[in-house]
N, C-alpha and C positions, 0 to 999 in steps of 0.2 A: 156746711162745716162737717156734718156727719159723713157725707160722701167722701170728703177729703181724708178723713181719718180711716175710712174703710179701704180706700184705694192705696194708701201708702204701703201697708204691709204686702199687698199684692205686687206692687211695683218693686219693692225690695226683693221679694222672693223671685220675681222674674229676672231681676238683674243678677241675683245669685245663681240662678239656673243657667242664665245665658253665659255667665262667666265660666261656670263648670263645663259646659258643652264645648267651649272654644279652647280649653286647655288640652295640650298633647301629652300622651304618656311618654315617659323617658324611653329612649331606644334600647332594645335588648343588645347585649354584647354579642359580637360575632363568634360563632362556634368554630373552633380551630379543627382542621382536618388532620387526622393522624397519618403521617407518611414516614417512609424511610428514605434516607438521603446518603449521598456519597460526595466526596470532594473530587473536583476535576484535577487530574494529575498529569505529569509528563513522564513518559517512559519510552523505551525502545520497543518497536513493534515489528514483527516479521511480516513480510509480504508473501502470502502463500497463494498457490493455485486454488481457485474456487470454482465449482465445488470440489472438495477433496476427492481425489481418485481412489478407487478401491483396488488393491493389489492382493497378491497371494505370495506366501513365503515359500521359497524353494531352497533346498540344500545346495551349497557350493559344489559338492561332489556327492554323487549317489552311486555306490558300487554294488553290483549284483555278484554274489559269490557263487561260483559254479565249480564243481570238481574237474580237474584236468586229467585225472585217472579214475577209472571205475573201481569199485570195491565196497567193502563193508566199513561203515563208520564205527571205529572202535572207541572213540572218545570225543565228547563235546567239551571244549575247554573254556566256556564262558556261560553267563546267564543271559537270558533274553532281556533286551533293554539296557544292557551293560555298556559303559563307556570303554572303548578299546583304543589302543594306539597302533600306529603302523608297525608291523612286524610281530604283533601278538599272535600266538597260535590259536586258531578258532576250532578247527576240526583235525582229528587224526584218523586217517584211513588205514586199515590193516595193511601193513607193509610187507608181509611175508611173501606174497606172490611177486612183488617188485624186487625184493631182495633175491629171490630165486632167479628171476630173469637177469638180474645184474650178474650173479655168479656164473650163469650159463654164458652170458656175453663175454665175460672176462676169460672163461675157459676157452671159448672159441678163438678169442684173440691170441691167447697163449699158444694154442695148437697151430694156428695159421702162421704165427710168427716163426715157429720152429720149421714149418714146411717152407716158408719163404727163405729162411737161412740156408736150408739144404738146397733149394732150387738155385740160390745165388752161387753156391759152391759149384754145382753142376754146370751152371751157365759160364762161370769163369773158366772151368776146365774145357768146356766146349769151345770157348773163344780162343784159348791157346791152341787147341788142336786145329781149329779153323784157320788160324793165322799160319800154321805149319802145313796147311793143305791136307790134313789128315782126315777131316770129316767134310761131309758135303754141306752145301748151302742149306739144304732142306733140314738137316739135322741141327745145324746152328740156329736156324730160325725157330724150330720147334722148341729148343731149349730156352731161347730168349722169350718166346711167347709164354712158356710156362712160368718163368720167373716174373714177368710183368703181370700175369694174372694173379699171382700170389701177392704181389705188392698191392694190387687193388683189393684183394680179399682182406688183407690186414687192415687197410684203410677203412673198409666197410665194417670190420669188426670193431675198430676203434670208435666209429660213429655209433655202433650198436651199444657199446659200453657207455658212451656219453648219454645216449637216450635212456638207457636203463637207470643211470644215475639220476637223471632228471625225473623220471617216473617215481623213483624212490623218494626224491625230494618233494614231489607233488603230493605225497601221502600226508605231509604236514601242510595244512591250508592256513596261511597267515593273512592277517588284515593288511591290505595295501594302503589304508589311510587311517587317520585319527577320526573317530566318529562314534555314533551310537548304533548299537545293533538292533535289528527288528525282531520279528517273530521267527522262530525256528520252523523250517519246513521239513527237515529230516532229523531224526534222533539217533542215539546210539543203537547200533544193531541193524539199522536200515542199510540196504544195498543201494548205492547211487551209481548213476550212469553218467559218464563224461561225454560231451560237455552239456548235455541236455538239462539235467536236473538243477534247479535253483535251490541252494541250501539256505541262503540268507541275503538280506539287503542291509547295507550300512550307509547311514546318512551322516555327512559332515555338517554339524550345526553350529560350529564356532570357528570362524565367522559364518554368516548366513546371508542369503539374498532375499530381497523383496522385489518382485516384478510387477509393474503396473503400466498403464497406458494413459496418456493425456491427449486432448484434442490437438490437432495439428496446428491450430492457431497459436499455441504456446511455444512451438518449436523455435521461432526466431529469438524470443526473449530468453529461453533456456540456453540456447547456443551462445547468445551474447553474454549472459551472466556467468556462464561456466568457463569463459576464457580466463585462464590464469588463476582460477580458484575452483574449489569444489563446492557444490551446492549442498546445504544441509537438508536432511530428510528425517522425518519422524514417522513412526508407525504406532497406531493405537488400535484397540479393539474393545469390544464390550467386556465389562467387568475387569478391566485393567485397573489394578489398585496401586500402581506406582507411576512414576513419570514415564511418558512414552519413550521407548528406546530411540536413540539418535544414531543416524548413520550418514552416509555420503552417497551422492549420485555418482555411479561409476561406469554407467554404460548408457549410450543413446543409440537406438537401432539405426541402421543405415537406410531405412526406407519407411515411408508412411503406408499403413494398411489402407488400400483404396476402398475396401469394403466398409470399414468403420470410420475412416478419416482420423485415425489416431496413430500416435507414435509410441512404440514400446520403450520403456525406460527400466533401469535396474539400479537398485541401491544396495549397498553393502553395510551390514551391521555387525559390530564386534560380537554381540550376543553372549557376553561372558556370563550373564546371569540367567541365560537360557529362557528368557521371556518369550522369544519368538520360536515357533515350532513349524517344521515343514508341513506344507499344505494348508496352513492357517490363512484366513482372509483378514486383511488389515486395512485400515483407512490411512492413506498416505498424506503427509503434510510436506510438500516440496517448497522450500523457502527460496524465493527468487531474489529477494532483497530485504533490507531492514531500514525502517524509518527511525531516525535518531531523535529523541526527545519529542516524540509525537504527543499531542494533546489527546487524552483518552478519557472515556467515561464508561461505566458499566453498560453493557448493551441494553439492559432493561430500562435504562433512563431515556433511550431514544424512542419517541412515539411517532406514529404515522397519522397525519391529518389531511384534510382536503387540499391544503396549500403545500403539502410536502412534509418532510420530517421536522420534528421540533422536540425540545426538551423543556421541562419546567425548571427554571433557575430560581433559587431561594434568594430573596432580597434581604437587606439588613433589617427590615421591619417584620420579618418572618412571613411575608406574603410571597406569592410565587408569580413568576412572569413566564408566559409561554413564548419561548424564543426559537425562531427557525435555526436549524443547523444543517451544515453540509457534512456528511459522513464519509469515512474512508473504509479501510480494511477492518475486519473483525477477527479477533483471535482470542480463544479461551475466555469468552465472556466479556471482552473489552472491545470497544469500538473507537476508532480514531475519528476525532472531530476536526475537520479541515477549517471550519469557521463557525462562529456562533457563540462559543463559550471560551473562557480563558482559564488558565491554570489557577487554582486556588478557589474558584467559585464552587458553590454547592448546588447539586442537581438532585431532583427527586427520582428515586429508583423504584418506589412501590407506593401505590395509593393514588395513581394519576387519574383514575376514573371519576373521582369526586372533585377534581381541581379545575380551575379556570384562572385566567390572569386576575390578580388582585385578591385571591382567596388566601385567608390566613391559615397557616399550617402549624401543626405540633409535631416536632421531630422526635420520633420514637426509636431512632437508631441507637442500639445499645453502645455505650461508650467503650465497652471492653471488647467489642467485636470488630474485627478489622473489615474494612470494605474490600471488595474484590480487587480494586486497584492496589491497595496497600499490600494485599497478599501477593499479588503478581510481582511487585517490586522486590519483595523479599527473595 
């Protein structure tokens, strides 16, 4: 009996311990991964040549100003870097030598005209006498030759006067185009020699060209798309703080460069805000087509895996699903999704390194901050 009393507490303790060992602790709640998200949207997307070709900006017209008469520059009528219009006077050359040459040419013309008039009278007199057989053929021919020579002399004098007038006009050097002046090469007081000395260069920068080359494989599609319409072109460069200037493709070269396998193209930009500058290197966006209502996501939402590209789609229970996608063109941070997601779904744009299918997320996207897609649609 005593043994039974002793064993019962031990048995009870064992049962209690056994029961405690078999009980499981309650599961810990899953920790949500903080991510940023964006909604899948539909918008129009341009189809551009990739990679974007690099081109350089060239003026539509570049004029080198040279003197057409030599002399001393008496006045410079503009400031370096100034905008000028066609017809504006740029330089004035000392006109006194040209004025003197003009007066001399006019005096020679007046003298020879008087001599010609006298020779005409003598010739007419000789002609009457010759008709009456009172002078010989030799005298008649001599009188006629003298009169004809003076006719030629007067004509030459007239040409000399015209040339002197032109030289006098050339002492005023005017701008032949609208454009922007460059650096002065000669200043007031310098003696210039025609036509060797370069006084100035003027570039027309409104409108302006951008010249670039693309691989020849794009030539058929460019020719096809440019039939009946103009192709849109954009030009961007580093530190551009405005929208890229927009222009039009206006020239396709008539041959492919066999050395590089490229075809040269040229776009024209209005350049009213003077964003583009001659000699500048720019990245060209040549739009071949446009996708209407394309399904797009921010480019950072697309991930690369062993099985191909995928994106994390947020489900209704705030877990994510790794979904394979087929991508299309990319433009300004947006990527076209050909298949895999639908408009209105939510995709993860940041924080993918800690994700896997079924992982719970916590969306930290600020509600007041627009997603890239929303900004693009604006």
